[in-house]
C-alpha positions in Angstrom: -41.2 -11.0 10.5 -43.4 -8.0 10.2 -45.8 -7.6 13.6 -49.4 -8.4 12.5 -51.9 -5.5 12.7 -53.2 -6.2 16.4 -49.8 -6.1 18.0 -48.9 -2.9 16.3 -49.4 -0.3 19.5 -51.9 2.2 19.1 -49.4 4.7 20.8 -46.4 5.1 18.0 -44.2 5.9 21.0 -44.5 2.5 22.7 -43.7 0.7 19.4 -40.0 -0.6 19.7 -39.9 -3.2 17.4 -38.4 -1.2 14.3 -37.7 2.6 13.7 -39.3 5.6 15.2 -43.0 6.1 13.8 -42.4 9.7 13.5 -45.4 10.3 10.9 -47.9 9.2 14.0 -46.1 10.9 17.0 -48.4 13.5 18.0 -48.5 15.7 21.4 -50.9 13.8 23.1 -49.3 10.7 22.8 -46.6 12.0 25.2 -48.1 11.9 28.4 -49.8 8.2 28.1 -46.7 6.9 27.0 -44.0 8.3 29.3 -47.0 7.1 32.2 -46.9 3.9 31.0 -43.2 3.3 30.6 -42.5 4.7 33.9 -45.0 2.3 35.6 -43.5 -0.8 33.5 -39.9 0.6 34.8 -41.0 1.1 38.8 -42.3 -2.6 38.1 -39.2 -4.1 37.2 -37.4 -2.2 39.7 -39.7 -3.8 42.2 -39.1 -7.2 40.9 -35.6 -7.3 40.3 -34.9 -5.3 44.1 -37.3 -8.0 45.9 -35.7 -11.3 44.5 -34.2 -12.9 46.9 -30.5 -14.0 46.5 -27.3 -13.1 45.1 -28.0 -10.7 42.0 -26.5 -12.0 38.4 -26.0 -9.8 35.3 -28.8 -12.0 33.7 -31.3 -11.5 37.1 -30.3 -8.2 37.9 -28.6 -6.0 35.3 -30.4 -7.3 32.1 -34.1 -6.5 33.2 -33.1 -2.6 34.2 -31.1 -2.2 31.5 -34.2 -3.5 29.1 -36.7 -0.9 30.6 -33.8 1.7 30.5 -33.7 1.5 27.0 -37.4 1.2 26.2 -37.7 4.9 28.3 -34.9 6.7 26.5 -36.0 5.5 23.4 -39.2 6.9 23.5 -38.4 9.9 25.5 -35.6 10.4 23.3 -38.2 10.7 20.2 -39.7 13.2 22.0 -37.1 15.4 22.9 -35.4 15.2 19.3 -39.2 16.6 17.8 -39.2 19.1 20.1 -35.9 20.3 19.2 -36.5 19.7 15.0 -40.2 20.3 15.0 -40.6 22.4 18.5 -44.7 23.6 18.2 -46.3 25.0 21.3 -48.3 21.6 22.0 -45.2 19.4 21.7 -43.2 21.9 23.9 -46.1 21.7 26.6 -46.0 18.0 26.4 -42.1 17.8 26.5 -42.4 20.2 29.4 -45.0 18.6 31.1 -43.4 15.1 31.4 -39.9 16.3 31.9 -40.2 16.4 35.7 -41.6 12.8 35.9 -38.5 11.4 33.8 -36.5 13.6 36.0 -38.0 12.2 39.0 -37.4 8.9 37.8 -34.0 8.7 37.0 -33.3 10.6 40.3 -35.5 7.9 42.2 -33.3 5.2 40.2 -30.1 6.6 41.2 -31.0 7.2 45.0 -32.3 3.6 45.5 -30.5 1.8 48.3 -31.1 -2.0 47.1 -30.4 -1.3 43.6 -27.0 0.4 44.4 -26.6 -2.6 47.0 -27.0 -4.9 44.2 -24.3 -3.5 42.3 -22.0 -3.2 45.4 -22.8 -7.0 45.2 -21.9 -7.7 42.0 -18.7 -5.7 42.1 -17.8 -7.7 45.6 -18.6 -11.2 44.0 -15.7 -13.4 43.3 -16.1 -14.1 39.5 -16.2 -9.9 39.0 -12.6 -10.1 38.1 -13.3 -13.0 35.5 -16.1 -10.9 33.3 -15.6 -9.4 30.3 -14.2 -5.7 30.4 -17.3 -3.9 29.0 -19.3 -5.7 31.9 -16.7 -4.6 34.8 -16.8 -1.2 33.3 -20.6 -1.0 33.5 -20.8 -1.9 36.7 -17.9 0.3 38.1 -19.6 3.4 36.1 -23.1 2.5 38.0 -21.4 2.6 41.4 -19.9 5.8 40.5 -23.2 7.6 38.9 -25.2 6.0 42.0 -23.0 8.2 44.6 -23.3 11.2 42.5 -27.1 11.0 42.3 -26.8 10.9 46.3 -27.4 7.5 46.9 -25.2 7.8 49.8 -26.7 11.1 51.4 -29.1 10.5 54.5 -32.9 10.8 53.4 -33.5 14.7 54.0 -30.2 15.3 51.7 -31.6 12.9 49.0 -35.4 14.7 49.1 -33.2 17.9 48.2 -31.0 16.8 46.3 -33.7 15.3 44.1 -35.6 18.5 44.2 -32.5 20.6 43.0 -32.0 17.9 40.1 -35.5 18.3 38.8 -35.7 22.4 39.2 -32.3 22.1 37.0 -33.6 19.9 34.4 -36.7 22.3 34.1 -34.5 25.5 33.6 -32.3 23.7 31.1 -35.3 23.4 28.8 -36.8 26.9 29.5 -33.2 28.3 28.7 -33.1 26.8 25.4 -36.9 27.7 24.8 -35.9 30.9 25.7 -33.6 31.0 23.0 -35.1 29.4 20.3 -37.9 32.0 20.8 -35.9 34.7 20.9 -34.4 34.0 17.3 -37.3 33.2 16.0 -39.1 35.6 16.6 -36.9 38.7 15.3 -37.0 39.2 11.2 -35.2 42.4 9.9 -37.9 43.6 6.4 -35.5 45.4 3.7 -37.1 47.1 0.5 -33.8 48.7 -0.2 -31.8 46.6 -2.3 -29.1 49.1 -2.2 -28.5 48.1 2.0 -27.7 44.3 1.0 -24.9 45.1 -1.4 -22.6 42.1 -1.2 -25.1 39.1 0.3 -24.7 36.1 -1.8 -27.7 35.9 -4.6 -28.6 32.4 -2.9 -29.1 34.4 0.6 -31.0 36.8 -0.8 -33.6 34.2 -2.7 -34.2 32.7 0.5 -34.7 36.0 2.3 -37.2 36.9 -0.6 -38.9 33.6 0.1 -39.4 34.3 3.8 -40.4 37.7 3.2 -43.2 36.2 1.1 -44.6 33.9 3.4 -44.9 36.6 5.6 -46.7 38.4 3.4 -43.9 41.2 3.2 -42.1 42.9 0.1 -38.7 42.5 -0.2 -36.2 40.4 1.9 -36.6 39.3 5.5 -33.2 38.6 7.3 -33.3 36.3 10.3 -30.8 35.2 12.8 -30.8 31.8 11.7 -27.2 31.0 10.6 -27.6 30.3 6.9 -28.5 34.1 6.9 -26.9 35.6 9.6 -23.4 34.9 8.8 -23.3 35.8 5.2 -25.0 39.0 6.3 -22.5 39.6 8.9 -19.6 39.6 7.0 -21.2 41.7 4.1 -24.3 44.4 5.0 -26.6 45.3 8.1 -24.4 43.9 10.2 -24.3 46.5 13.0 -28.3 45.6 13.5 -28.1 42.0 12.8 -24.8 41.9 15.2 -26.5 43.4 18.2 -29.9 41.5 17.9 -28.0 38.4 18.0 -25.9 39.5 20.9 -28.6 40.4 22.6 -30.9 37.5 23.0 -32.8 35.9 25.3 -31.8 39.2 27.6 -32.9 42.0 29.5 -33.2 44.2 25.9 -35.8 41.8 24.8 -39.2 40.5 25.7 -39.1 39.9 29.8 -40.6 36.2 29.5 -37.4 35.6 27.5 -34.7 36.7 29.6 -32.2 34.2 30.3 -30.6 36.3 33.8 -32.6 34.9 36.6 -32.4 31.3 34.5 -28.7 31.9 34.5 -28.3 32.8 38.4 -30.6 29.7 39.6 -29.2 27.4 37.7 -25.5 28.5 39.0 -27.1 28.5 42.4 -28.4 24.9 42.1 -25.5 23.4 40.6 -23.4 24.8 43.3 -26.1 23.3 46.1 -26.0 20.3 44.4 -22.0 19.5 44.6 -21.9 20.7 47.9 -24.6 18.3 49.2 -22.3 15.5 47.6 -19.6 16.6 49.7 -17.6 18.4 46.9 -16.8 22.1 47.4 -18.2 22.9 43.8 -19.9 22.3 40.6 -16.7 21.9 38.9 -15.1 19.1 40.9 -18.4 17.3 40.5 -18.6 17.7 37.1 -15.1 16.2 36.2 -15.7 12.9 38.2 -16.7 11.1 35.2 -14.2 13.1 33.0 -10.8 12.1 31.8 -9.2 15.6 33.2 -9.4 15.1 37.2 -9.3 18.3 38.9 -10.6 22.2 37.9 -6.3 23.3 38.3 -5.7 21.2 35.7 -7.9 22.2 33.2 -7.0 26.0 34.3 -3.3 24.9 33.7 -4.2 23.5 30.4 -6.5 26.5 29.4 -3.8 28.5 30.6 -0.9 27.2 28.7 -2.9 27.5 25.4 -3.6 31.1 26.1 0.2 31.8 26.8 1.2 30.1 23.5 -1.7 31.2 21.4 -2.4 34.8 22.6 0.7 36.4 21.0 -0.8 34.8 17.6 -4.1 36.3 18.1 -2.7 39.7 19.1 -0.8 39.8 15.4 -3.8 38.6 14.0 -5.7 41.8 15.4 -3.0 44.2 14.4 -3.4 42.8 10.8 -7.0 43.1 10.6 -7.0 46.6 12.3 -4.3 48.1 9.9 -6.1 46.6 6.9 -9.8 47.6 7.7 -8.2 51.2 8.2 -6.3 51.4 5.1 -9.2 49.3 2.9 -12.2 49.9 4.6 -12.1 53.2 6.1 -12.7 51.5 9.4 -11.0 54.1 12.2 -12.0 51.6 14.8 -12.8 47.7 14.4 -15.8 46.8 16.5 -16.9 43.4 17.3 -19.4 43.4 14.5 -16.9 44.6 12.1 -14.7 41.8 12.5 -16.5 39.1 10.3 -17.0 41.6 8.0 -13.0 42.7 7.8 -12.1 39.0 8.1 -13.6 38.0 5.1 -12.5 40.9 3.0 -9.0 40.8 4.0 -9.2 36.8 3.3 -9.9 37.9 0.0 -7.3 40.3 -0.4 -4.9 38.3 0.9 -5.8 34.8 -0.7 -7.9 35.7 -3.8 -11.0 33.9 -2.7 -14.3 34.3 -0.8 -16.4 32.1 1.4 -19.2 32.4 -1.5 -16.6 31.4 -4.3 -15.9 28.2 -2.6 -19.1 27.6 -1.7 -20.2 27.0 -5.5 -18.3 23.6 -5.7 -20.0 22.2 -2.6 -23.8 20.9 -3.7 -24.9 18.8 -1.0 -25.3 15.2 -2.8 -21.6 15.9 -4.0 -20.6 16.5 -0.6 -22.5 13.5 0.7 -21.1 11.6 -1.8 -17.3 12.7 -0.9 -17.7 11.9 2.7 -19.3 8.7 2.6 -16.7 7.6 0.2 -13.9 9.1 2.9 -15.9 6.7 5.5 -16.2 3.7 3.0 -12.3 3.5 2.5 -11.0 3.8 5.2 -13.4 2.2 7.8 -14.5 -0.9 5.5 -18.3 0.2 5.6 -20.9 0.8 2.9 -23.5 3.7 2.9 -26.5 3.4 0.8 -30.0 6.0 0.9 -32.7 4.0 2.4 -36.6 5.4 3.6 -38.3 5.8 6.8 -40.9 7.4 8.5 -39.2 11.0 8.9 -40.4 14.1 10.8 -39.6 16.7 8.0 -40.1 16.3 4.0 -36.3 17.3 3.8 -35.2 14.8 6.4 -33.2 11.9 4.8 -32.1 8.2 5.7 -29.2 5.8 5.4 -28.2 2.6 6.0 -24.7 1.4 7.1 -23.5 -2.4 6.2 -20.2 -3.9 6.5 -18.3 -5.9 3.7 -20.7 -8.5 3.8 -23.4 -6.4 3.5 -24.7 -6.8 7.3 -26.7 -4.0 8.4 -24.6 -2.4 11.7 -26.3 1.0 11.7 -28.5 3.6 10.5 -28.8 7.3 10.7 -30.9 10.3 9.5 -29.9 13.5 8.0 -31.8 16.8 9.2 -29.4 19.2 7.4 -31.4 22.5 6.5 -31.9 25.8 9.1 -35.9 26.2 9.5 -38.2 27.9 11.9 -39.1 26.0 15.4 -35.6 24.2 15.0 -33.1 24.6 17.6 -29.9 26.2 16.1 -26.3 24.7 16.1 -25.4 21.4 14.7 -25.7 17.6 17.0 -25.7 14.0 16.8 -27.5 12.2 18.8 -29.1 8.6 19.4 -32.5 7.4 18.2 -31.2 3.9 19.6 -28.1 2.5 21.0 -26.6 -1.2 19.9 -27.9 -3.7 22.5 -28.1 -7.8 22.4 -31.4 -9.6 23.1 -30.5 -13.3 23.0 -29.3 -13.9 19.5 -30.8 -10.6 18.1 -28.9 -7.4 17.8 -30.4 -4.1 17.8 -28.5 -2.1 15.6 -27.8 1.5 16.6 -29.1 4.3 14.7 -28.4 8.2 15.1 -29.9 11.4 14.1 -27.4 14.0 12.5 -28.5 17.7 12.4 -27.3 20.8 11.4 -28.7 24.2 10.0 -27.4 24.8 6.8 -29.1 26.8 3.5 -32.0 24.8 1.7 -32.2 24.7 -1.6 -33.7 27.5 -3.4 -35.0 28.9 -6.6 -33.0 31.1 -7.9 -33.9 33.2 -11.4 -36.4 31.1 -12.0 -34.4 27.7 -11.4 -34.4 25.3 -8.5 -30.8 25.3 -7.1 -29.3 22.2 -4.8 -28.2 23.4 -1.1 -24.8 24.8 -1.5 -22.3 24.6 1.5 -19.3 26.6 2.6 -16.0 24.8 3.6 -16.7 25.6 7.2 -20.2 23.9 6.8 -18.5 21.0 5.0 -16.4 20.7 8.2 -19.5 20.7 10.7 -20.6 18.1 8.7 -17.9 15.8 9.0 -17.3 16.3 12.5 -21.2 15.5 13.2 -20.5 12.1 11.2 -17.7 11.6 13.4 -19.8 11.4 16.5 -22.1 9.2 14.5 -19.5 6.7 13.3 -19.1 6.6 17.2 -22.5 5.4 17.8 -23.0 3.6 14.2 -19.9 1.4 14.4 -19.6 0.3 18.1 -19.2 -3.6 18.6 -20.0 -3.7 22.4 -23.4 -4.8 23.1 -23.0 -4.0 26.8 -25.8 -1.1 27.5 -24.4 2.2 29.4 -20.8 1.4 27.7 -22.2 1.0 23.8 -21.3 3.4 21.5 -20.7 7.1 23.3 -22.2 5.7 26.6 -20.0 5.9 28.9 -17.1 7.6 27.0 -15.5 10.6 29.4 -17.1 13.8 28.2 -13.9 15.4 27.3 -13.1 12.6 24.7 -16.3 13.0 23.1 -15.1 15.2 20.5 -12.3 12.8 19.2 -13.9 11.1 16.5 -15.6 14.3 15.5 -12.6 16.5 15.3 -10.7 13.9 13.9 -13.0 13.5 10.7 -13.1 17.3 10.1 -9.4 16.5 9.3 -10.1 14.9 5.7 -12.1 18.3 4.3 -8.0 19.5 4.1 -7.0 16.5 1.9 -6.9 17.0 -1.8 -7.5 13.7 -2.7 -10.6 14.1 -0.5 -12.0 17.5 -1.5 -11.4 16.5 -5.3 -13.5 13.6 -5.1 -16.2 15.8 -3.4 -16.9 18.9 -5.0 -18.3 20.0 -8.1 -19.0 23.9 -9.6 -23.1 24.0 -9.3 -23.2 25.1 -12.8 -20.4 23.7 -14.9 -19.9 20.3 -12.8 -16.0 21.3 -12.5 -14.2 19.8 -9.6 -12.7 22.1 -7.4 -9.5 23.9 -8.9 -6.2 22.9 -7.4 -5.0 26.5 -7.5 -8.3 27.3 -5.6 -7.5 24.2 -3.0 -3.9 25.8 -2.8 -5.0 29.0 -1.9 -7.6 27.5 0.7 -4.6 25.5 2.4 -2.8 28.3 2.6 -5.8 30.2 4.5 -6.5 27.1 6.8 -4.8 29.2 10.0 -5.6 32.4 8.9 -6.7 34.3 11.9 -6.1 31.0 14.0 -5.0 32.8 16.7 -8.1 34.9 17.2 -9.9 31.6 16.8 -8.3 30.0 19.7 -8.5 33.0 22.1 -12.5 33.0 21.5 -12.7 29.4 22.2 -10.2 29.3 25.2 -12.5 32.7 26.5 -15.5 30.8 26.9 -13.6 27.6 27.7 -12.7 29.9 31.1 -15.5 31.2 31.8 -17.4 28.1 32.1 -14.8 26.8 34.3 -14.2 29.9 36.4 -18.0 30.2 36.4 -18.6 26.7 38.4 -15.3 26.6 40.1 -14.6 30.0 41.8 -16.9 32.4 40.7 -19.1 33.8 44.1 -22.4 35.2 43.0 -22.7 36.7 46.9 -19.8 39.1 46.3 -21.9 40.8 43.9 -20.2 39.8 40.6 -22.2 38.6 38.0 -21.7 36.1 35.2 -21.6 38.8 33.1 -18.9 40.6 35.1 -16.8 37.5 34.9 -17.2 37.2 31.0 -15.8 40.6 30.9 -12.4 40.3 33.2 -11.7 37.0 31.5 -11.9 38.6 28.0 -9.9 41.3 29.4 -7.0 38.8 30.4 -7.2 36.7 27.2 -9.3 38.1 24.4 -8.4 41.0 21.8 -11.4 41.5 20.0 -13.2 44.9 21.7 -16.8 43.4 22.8 -19.6 45.7 23.3 -20.9 46.2 26.8 -24.4 45.3 25.2 -22.9 42.0 24.5 -25.1 39.2 26.7 -23.2 36.1 25.3 -24.0 33.9 28.5 -27.6 34.4 28.0 -27.8 32.3 25.0 -24.6 30.1 25.9 -26.6 26.8 25.4 -23.8 24.7 25.5 -23.2 25.4 29.2 -27.1 26.5 30.5 -29.1 23.9 28.6 -26.6 21.2 26.9 -24.2 18.8 28.6 -21.1 21.1 28.5 -21.3 22.9 32.4 -17.8 22.7 33.7 -16.9 20.9 30.3 -16.8 23.2 27.7 -13.0 22.9 27.7 -13.5 19.5 26.1 -13.4 21.0 22.7 -9.6 21.9 23.1 -8.7 19.1 25.0 -10.0 16.5 22.9 -8.5 18.3 19.5 -5.4 17.5 21.2 -6.3 13.4 21.0 -7.8 13.9 17.6 -4.9 16.1 16.1 -2.8 13.3 17.4 -4.9 10.3 16.2 -4.7 12.1 12.3 -1.2 12.3 12.7 -0.7 8.3 12.1 -3.0 9.2 9.3 -0.6 11.8 8.0 2.2 9.1 8.4 0.8 6.3 6.7 -1.5 7.6 3.9 -4.5 9.6 4.3 -7.2 7.1 3.1 -5.1 4.6 4.6 -7.7 1.3 5.2 -5.0 -0.1 7.9 -4.8 3.4 10.4 -8.9 3.3 9.3 -9.0 -0.2 10.8 -7.0 0.5 13.6 -8.9 3.7 14.5 -12.1 1.7 14.1 -11.6 -1.5 16.2 -9.3 0.5 18.9 -11.4 3.9 19.7 -14.6 3.6 17.7 -15.6 0.3 18.2 -15.0 0.4 21.9 -17.2 2.6 23.3 -17.1 3.2 26.6 -16.1 -0.3 27.3 -12.3 1.2 28.7 -11.0 4.5 29.8 -10.6 6.9 26.4 -6.9 7.0 27.0 -6.4 3.8 27.2 -8.3 3.5 23.7 -6.2 5.9 22.6 -2.8 4.5 23.5 -3.9 1.2 21.9 -4.9 3.3 18.7 -1.3 5.5 18.7 1.0 3.5 20.4 1.8 6.2 23.1 0.1 8.8 25.0 -1.3 11.8 23.2 1.3 15.0 22.5 0.5 18.4 22.1 2.6 18.8 19.1 0.2 18.0 16.5 -2.8 20.4 17.5 -0.2 23.0 17.9 1.3 22.3 14.3 -2.6 21.9 12.6 -3.0 25.5 14.2 0.7 27.2 12.6 1.5 27.5 16.1 5.0 26.7 17.2 5.2 23.4 19.3 8.6 25.2 21.5 
């Protein structure tokens, strides 16, 4: 039933009856909405905490969950817009209200009355008879109260709260600095000979960017659709350095993240020690699958021992090729993408740009949806909704009975004022309100090349095979949210899933991008309409593990840097995070990184995302995802039976039980590393 005009809130952030009203949201809505929702939440807390008697699910958990859901939905819209259409006014509104939201969550997590209520629920005689998801939520809440400082004395609570508030502001500042430094850079080129080898669609976008600035020639930027192709072809030294020194002392002082990093690390260590942990890594691992920093470091060390010989072999081959065929006597880090692409073309007779012509956007989406529909028994159709940018698309996901189970936004293209990278986030989580189920809604965000006009003709967006894998990856995260069958707040979808298992569905989905029966249905040459030739696919497959050693040690050096940084790094000993990274690279890496490289200053995963002392989770979860996919290799790539099992035992369960239990229920045994090593072209011995 549609709401009457009188019942529709004037502030769109306070409307929870349907989808977000993105066309109407403006910065001046943020403060009043946040204030109203925080007041509502605090009133609810007082009502719940003040009720006499024994707390029950209905009188205690549900009211708290409902008010949290409203706040999270509204604030989530603000955070999303700040990431995808960042403006000065919106950023100011976000940063002004972030401390309020952070303070509320800290107050909630330290409220002894609420902590006592959850303890009473856990100690109640009927706790063991509660459904598994409800028990799991109560157990998680008790853990999270402890991790929020609920058991500290008054002075320590106040200090812990202040630390967390400052950390939230610093994370936002770190991300703003990276975005500003990225957006600020532009290299204008008028000499076409300097752009020899750059793909036509990239040149068309660069020319359009220059025209928008009122300049002649082409504008090169640090956004991936431009940066990556240029790095492989021309002007690589200039662009490589510009990217490597973003948000550092080499740029504008106000965007330098060096001091931000130092302060973040200092505060994280203090927060951990306030809670009784030796270091932040110990604290970070409490809600994860891995139990101790030593376990993680042993896991990463084992992979390094197995993988480094392959990386060294890759580098020897690349160096010899660069010297013999490209005239490069020494191979610098800036040359590696360029030389690697030339070697791959020479060895396998294809290039990224050749393959890209077979993957226009609509064909890729149709192919990806075909995979999901076949193995998971759903149907996906484009729909409509208020959106934040004209290029955003919206889709419904329905089950076999045409019942709506979820929806998602798709924001594919890079543009100014949009955070780089690719990610999935929730707009709405699945919840039950009486007889009504609130279906989940996801944001799927990428930074691919947009459609361009080339030689007077409009051309669709074309994706590299790497970008196709990125799309499948993010859609895997989306499926974890969209296909959940758990109605219990806090453990529905991705909620409550251990961080080092979150990448399981996403990395699992990437495997389908290497299956002929998938690619032949999702490819069509942009000019001829012909599907990807089998001979070209075979060459791509042969090149699948091209430089897998180099790729592995790159991930390992970042994961080791992150874990050591939060485990045994001592800033008081006179070393800097950059010194630590250089030491780890000396042990693990095989690429000669330049002295000017300032990778930590733009490492948003760790300093502005949720991956602090958790970057190892990409490799940890890849063990799970590769082993999970091996069942499809055994039963058939698009086997509905295997798909139904993965849906029911992994995706549908959300965080209602430990991830390891879900994996064993699906695979019938604990995870094994063999499939990961095999997928990477490495011996399991």
